[in-house]
Kinemage of the C-alpha trace (Angstrom):
@kinemage 1
@onewidth
@group {chain A} dominant
@subgroup {mainchain}
@vectorlist {calphas} color= white
{ca met a 1} P -79.341 7.836 44.989
{ca ala a 2} L -81.173 10.980 45.945
{ca leu a 3} L -81.583 13.410 48.797
{ca arg a 4} L -85.018 14.411 49.842
{ca ala a 5} L -85.608 17.613 51.710
{ca gly a 6} L -89.041 18.150 53.089
{ca gly a 7} L -91.021 20.939 54.767
{ca ser a 8} L -90.097 24.507 55.096
{ca asp a 9} L -87.036 23.714 57.215
{ca gln a 10} L -85.371 22.270 54.117
{ca arg a 11} L -83.607 19.466 55.981
{ca val a 12} L -82.496 16.118 54.650
{ca val a 13} L -84.965 13.377 55.603
{ca phe a 14} L -83.315 10.537 53.615
{ca ser a 15} L -79.843 9.936 52.242
{ca pro a 16} L -77.653 6.870 51.602
{ca leu a 17} L -75.090 8.611 53.792
{ca ala a 18} L -76.365 8.589 57.339
{ca glu a 19} L -74.327 11.618 58.337
{ca gln a 20} L -76.289 13.791 55.852
{ca val a 21} L -79.693 13.099 57.437
{ca gly a 22} L -80.875 16.200 59.257
{ca glu a 23} L -78.568 18.633 57.499
{ca arg a 24} L -80.095 21.840 56.182
{ca ile a 25} L -80.094 22.336 52.401
{ca ser a 26} L -79.373 25.794 51.008
{ca asn a 27} L -81.584 27.455 48.407
{ca arg a 28} L -78.737 27.218 45.905
{ca glu a 29} L -78.587 23.454 46.285
{ca leu a 30} L -82.383 23.213 46.070
{ca ser a 31} L -82.264 24.967 42.693
{ca arg a 32} L -80.567 21.842 41.294
{ca gly a 33} L -83.245 19.518 42.636
{ca val a 34} L -86.623 18.267 41.405
{ca ala a 35} L -89.632 19.429 43.376
{ca leu a 36} L -92.178 16.828 44.578
{ca gln a 37} L -95.750 18.148 44.186
{ca val a 38} L -98.581 16.732 46.246
{ca asp a 39} L -102.015 18.264 45.649
{ca gly a 40} L -100.388 21.304 44.102
{ca glu a 41} L -98.076 21.855 47.021
{ca thr a 42} L -94.329 21.214 47.232
{ca ala a 43} L -93.786 18.375 49.643
{ca gly a 44} L -90.028 18.126 49.120
{ca trp a 45} L -87.197 17.891 46.665
{ca ile a 46} L -85.103 15.175 45.133
{ca leu a 47} L -81.471 16.208 44.888
{ca pro a 48} L -78.576 14.434 43.194
{ca pro a 49} L -76.203 13.244 45.853
{ca pro a 50} L -72.879 15.082 46.123
{ca val a 51} L -69.782 13.245 45.075
{ca pro a 52} L -68.635 11.544 48.216
{ca arg a 53} L -65.043 11.990 49.312
{ca gln a 54} L -65.023 8.412 50.523
{ca trp a 55} L -67.079 5.486 49.255
{ca ile a 56} L -69.227 3.521 51.602
{ca pro a 57} L -67.235 0.510 52.795
{ca asn a 58} L -68.028 -2.706 50.850
{ca ser a 59} L -70.421 -0.830 48.594
{ca pro a 60} L -70.648 -1.803 44.894
{ca glu a 61} L -69.179 1.563 43.943
{ca glu a 62} L -66.181 1.071 46.185
{ca arg a 63} L -65.532 -2.460 44.916
{ca phe a 64} L -65.874 -1.306 41.291
{ca leu a 65} L -63.479 1.577 41.895
{ca gln a 66} L -60.981 -0.747 43.577
{ca asn a 67} L -61.147 -3.169 40.658
{ca ile a 68} L -60.607 -0.316 38.200
{ca asn a 69} L -57.655 0.966 40.234
{ca arg a 70} L -56.068 -2.478 40.421
{ca ala a 71} L -56.585 -3.094 36.709
{ca thr a 72} L -55.121 0.324 35.834
{ca leu a 73} L -52.105 -0.193 38.093
{ca leu a 74} L -51.505 -3.702 36.752
{ca ser a 75} L -51.794 -2.492 33.136
{ca ala a 76} L -49.365 0.340 33.826
{ca leu a 77} L -46.858 -2.058 35.422
{ca val a 78} L -47.127 -4.545 32.543
{ca ala a 79} L -46.787 -1.782 29.938
{ca thr a 80} L -43.758 -0.367 31.768
{ca leu a 81} L -42.073 -3.766 31.949
{ca leu a 82} L -42.757 -4.435 28.268
{ca ala a 83} L -41.427 -1.016 27.283
{ca leu a 84} L -38.270 -1.483 29.366
{ca thr a 85} L -37.704 -5.000 28.013
{ca leu a 86} L -38.246 -3.988 24.378
{ca gly a 87} L -36.169 -0.838 24.774
{ca gly a 88} L -33.343 -2.764 26.423
{ca phe a 89} L -33.368 -5.380 23.678
{ca leu a 90} L -33.297 -2.767 20.918
{ca ala a 91} L -30.573 -0.796 22.680
{ca phe a 92} L -28.481 -3.932 23.169
{ca ser a 93} L -28.931 -4.972 19.529
{ca met a 94} L -27.914 -1.550 18.231
{ca thr a 95} L -25.020 -1.006 20.617
{ca arg a 96} L -23.667 -4.519 20.074
{ca ser a 97} L -22.959 -3.809 16.406
{ca leu a 98} L -21.408 -0.470 17.319
{ca arg a 99} L -19.256 -2.099 20.004
{ca glu a 100} L -18.034 -4.732 17.553
{ca leu a 101} L -17.185 -2.058 14.969
{ca thr a 102} L -15.366 -0.021 17.609
{ca glu a 103} L -13.327 -3.012 18.805
{ca ala a 104} L -12.470 -4.020 15.230
{ca thr a 105} L -11.388 -0.449 14.437
{ca val a 106} L -9.088 -0.420 17.470
{ca asp a 107} L -7.609 -3.790 16.440
{ca ile a 108} L -6.972 -2.536 12.898
{ca ala a 109} L -5.258 0.540 14.328
{ca arg a 110} L -2.990 -1.860 16.248
{ca gly a 111} L -2.033 -3.648 13.034
{ca lys a 112} L -4.492 -6.565 12.962
{ca leu a 113} L -5.644 -6.161 9.369
{ca gly a 114} L -8.397 -8.085 7.606
{ca leu a 115} L -10.765 -8.281 10.589
{ca gln a 116} L -14.432 -8.911 9.782
{ca val a 117} L -17.497 -8.038 11.828
{ca lys a 118} L -20.820 -9.844 11.658
{ca val a 119} L -23.536 -8.107 9.623
{ca arg a 120} L -26.611 -8.402 11.855
{ca ser a 121} L -29.160 -6.297 9.971
{ca lys a 122} L -29.962 -4.708 6.634
{ca asp a 123} L -30.381 -1.156 7.923
{ca glu a 124} L -27.805 1.636 8.127
{ca leu a 125} L -25.775 -0.279 10.737
{ca gly a 126} L -25.709 -3.315 8.434
{ca glu a 127} L -24.496 -1.193 5.520
{ca leu a 128} L -21.847 0.314 7.784
{ca ala a 129} L -20.662 -3.167 8.825
{ca thr a 130} L -20.534 -4.308 5.172
{ca ser a 131} L -18.515 -1.247 4.153
{ca phe a 132} L -16.182 -1.792 7.107
{ca asn a 133} L -15.563 -5.422 6.098
{ca lys a 134} L -14.767 -4.405 2.505
{ca met a 135} L -12.445 -1.631 3.691
{ca ser a 136} L -10.663 -4.053 6.038
{ca leu a 137} L -10.084 -6.609 3.266
{ca asp a 138} L -8.915 -3.963 0.798
{ca leu a 139} L -6.534 -2.549 3.387
{ca glu a 140} L -5.125 -6.005 4.127
{ca gln a 141} L -4.622 -6.783 0.425
{ca ala a 142} L -3.013 -3.407 -0.259
{ca thr a 143} L -0.694 -3.772 2.732
{ca arg a 144} L 0.268 -7.302 1.702
{ca ala a 145} L 0.959 -6.182 -1.876
{ca arg a 146} L 3.059 -3.242 -0.660
{ca arg a 147} L 5.075 -5.468 1.660
{ca gln a 148} L 5.641 -7.982 -1.124
{ca met a 149} L 6.728 -5.242 -3.492
{ca thr a 150} L 9.098 -3.802 -0.895
{ca ala a 151} L 10.528 -7.264 -0.245
{ca asp a 152} L 11.016 -7.838 -3.982
{ca ile a 153} L 12.783 -4.521 -4.427
{ca ala a 154} L 14.974 -5.205 -1.376
{ca his a 155} L 15.855 -8.590 -2.856
{ca asp a 156} L 16.670 -6.984 -6.200
{ca leu a 157} L 18.858 -4.426 -4.443
{ca arg a 158} L 21.058 -7.139 -2.988
{ca ser a 159} L 22.078 -8.451 -6.437
{ca pro a 160} L 23.715 -5.267 -7.839
{ca leu a 161} L 25.151 -4.431 -4.423
{ca ser a 162} L 26.762 -7.861 -4.203
{ca val a 163} L 28.216 -7.545 -7.710
{ca ile a 164} L 29.533 -4.033 -7.100
{ca ser a 165} L 30.946 -5.021 -3.715
{ca gly a 166} L 32.646 -8.122 -5.135
{ca tyr a 167} L 34.219 -6.309 -8.095
{ca ala a 168} L 35.284 -3.374 -5.915
{ca glu a 169} L 36.938 -5.694 -3.411
{ca ala a 170} L 38.710 -7.655 -6.184
{ca leu a 171} L 39.950 -4.449 -7.821
{ca ser a 172} L 41.105 -3.096 -4.455
{ca asp a 173} L 43.060 -6.255 -3.638
{ca gly a 174} L 44.608 -6.401 -7.111
{ca lys a 175} L 43.022 -9.772 -7.785
{ca leu a 176} L 41.210 -8.425 -10.832
{ca pro a 177} L 42.665 -6.091 -13.445
{ca gly a 178} L 40.736 -2.986 -14.302
{ca thr a 179} L 39.521 -3.690 -17.816
{ca pro a 180} L 36.797 -1.931 -19.821
{ca glu a 181} L 34.614 -5.038 -19.438
{ca val a 182} L 34.848 -4.834 -15.644
{ca tyr a 183} L 34.079 -1.139 -15.604
{ca asn a 184} L 31.148 -1.700 -17.959
{ca ile a 185} L 29.715 -4.332 -15.602
{ca leu a 186} L 30.107 -1.972 -12.663
{ca his a 187} L 28.410 0.776 -14.668
{ca gln a 188} L 25.450 -1.463 -15.582
{ca glu a 189} L 25.030 -2.627 -12.000
{ca thr a 190} L 25.134 0.969 -10.801
{ca arg a 191} L 22.408 1.896 -13.270
{ca gln a 192} L 20.378 -1.082 -12.080
{ca leu a 193} L 20.830 0.063 -8.497
{ca ser a 194} L 19.735 3.598 -9.404
{ca arg a 195} L 16.652 2.240 -11.126
{ca leu a 196} L 15.669 0.236 -8.036
{ca val a 197} L 16.168 3.247 -5.797
{ca glu a 198} L 13.944 5.250 -8.140
{ca asp a 199} L 11.317 2.498 -7.909
{ca leu a 200} L 11.386 2.803 -4.123
{ca arg a 201} L 10.937 6.558 -4.384
{ca leu a 202} L 7.987 6.125 -6.724
{ca leu a 203} L 6.485 3.564 -4.364
{ca ser a 204} L 6.719 5.963 -1.433
{ca leu a 205} L 5.110 8.713 -3.518
{ca ala a 206} L 2.295 6.379 -4.562
{ca asp a 207} L 1.658 5.351 -0.935
{ca ala a 208} L 1.496 9.007 0.081
{ca gly a 209} L -0.870 9.819 -2.806
{ca glu a 210} L 1.611 12.341 -4.211
{ca leu a 211} L 2.516 10.533 -7.431
{ca gln a 212} L 1.501 12.968 -10.144
{ca leu a 213} L 0.577 11.840 -13.640
{ca ile a 214} L 1.066 14.148 -16.606
{ca leu a 215} L -1.533 12.964 -19.099
{ca gln a 216} L -1.081 13.912 -22.722
{ca pro a 217} L -1.802 12.375 -26.136
{ca cys a 218} L 0.737 9.685 -26.984
{ca asp a 219} L 1.299 7.444 -30.010
{ca pro a 220} L 1.252 3.829 -28.663
{ca gln a 221} L 3.424 2.512 -31.511
{ca ala a 222} L 6.088 5.187 -30.977
{ca leu a 223} L 6.137 4.428 -27.249
{ca leu a 224} L 6.587 0.691 -27.833
{ca glu a 225} L 9.307 1.235 -30.433
{ca arg a 226} L 11.184 3.537 -28.053
{ca val a 227} L 11.071 0.889 -25.305
{ca ala a 228} L 12.223 -1.811 -27.731
{ca ala a 229} L 15.150 0.342 -28.907
{ca arg a 230} L 16.184 1.027 -25.317
{ca his a 231} L 16.438 -2.732 -24.579
{ca ala a 232} L 17.811 -3.877 -27.951
{ca val a 233} L 21.368 -4.387 -26.626
{ca ala a 234} L 20.156 -6.286 -23.542
{ca ala a 235} L 18.001 -8.468 -25.798
{ca gln a 236} L 21.025 -9.397 -27.896
{ca gln a 237} L 23.002 -10.267 -24.766
{ca his a 238} L 20.202 -12.605 -23.676
{ca ala a 239} L 19.885 -14.052 -27.171
{ca val a 240} L 16.325 -12.796 -27.352
{ca thr a 241} L 14.602 -11.306 -30.393
{ca leu a 242} L 12.713 -8.192 -29.358
{ca arg a 243} L 10.328 -6.733 -31.931
{ca val a 244} L 7.198 -4.570 -31.931
{ca glu a 245} L 4.014 -5.842 -33.539
{ca thr a 246} L 1.106 -3.377 -33.613
{ca glu a 247} L -1.932 -2.621 -35.694
{ca gln a 248} L -1.660 0.052 -38.321
{ca glu a 249} L -2.700 3.643 -37.513
{ca leu a 250} L -3.366 3.164 -33.811
{ca pro a 251} L -5.210 6.136 -32.277
{ca ala a 252} L -3.435 8.343 -29.752
{ca val a 253} L -4.202 7.660 -26.069
{ca gln a 254} L -4.107 9.883 -23.012
{ca leu a 255} L -1.349 8.709 -20.652
{ca asp a 256} L 1.830 9.690 -18.847
{ca ser a 257} L 4.467 8.525 -21.316
{ca glu a 258} L 7.294 8.493 -18.745
{ca arg a 259} L 5.366 6.398 -16.226
{ca met a 260} L 4.108 4.056 -18.933
{ca ala a 261} L 7.659 3.648 -20.229
{ca gln a 262} L 8.715 2.618 -16.710
{ca val a 263} L 5.952 0.003 -16.629
{ca leu a 264} L 7.020 -1.388 -20.006
{ca asp a 265} L 10.684 -1.367 -18.935
{ca asn a 266} L 9.799 -3.467 -15.908
{ca leu a 267} L 7.850 -5.927 -18.062
{ca val a 268} L 10.728 -6.323 -20.491
{ca leu a 269} L 13.327 -6.725 -17.729
{ca asn a 270} L 11.180 -9.313 -15.987
{ca ala a 271} L 10.852 -11.185 -19.286
{ca phe a 272} L 14.638 -11.165 -19.662
{ca arg a 273} L 15.011 -12.655 -16.182
């Protein structure tokens, strides 16, 4: 496309836009054109057409521009839909694991222990779900063990209480004479009751994380011999031979001798039962 201005009047004699024919061209616009020389004289100029504000209807340029606009709009819509779909899927996948963890945490707080959530990925959320499952199982096992221990101690408490109550009632009613043997039984049952109460106190301290251990070097053989001597009389009453068999010159170990003695006492008493 070109504009051609001819003669000294510098008017447009041809243009693809009909409304430009006859318009006067300024010297500034002519400076951008190419002069047409005929026999050494300037017969006119060829000027690049100005960018039209509106394409000619049904022209190739207009159809090309419309196709480009439609393709651009369609591509933008498709890209937007894909981005929204992918973003929604990723958001749903991530929030689903978080929602499941949140619901399981609330259920555990309400007392439903041992709940497990599905591990859906191997990223940080997957590691969090795996750690949560392990914590839930450990909490359930610890709670079950604590309840069982409490039930066992409560059951053991009933035995000395029943004996003490029965002997006290018989002595009060005069049905049983107060002999040294009777008082000795009452004394032993009272000591047993005190030991169980102490076990409950230690259990509460352990649950609260306040059970302190005083670690110091201890001779294992001396500890075992002390425990055996403490239960020698009870062993004779049960017709049981209680002896200590250890290796010679055992090295000293770091432990809380009082707590370890309690553990060994429980083992020996359980063996007697």
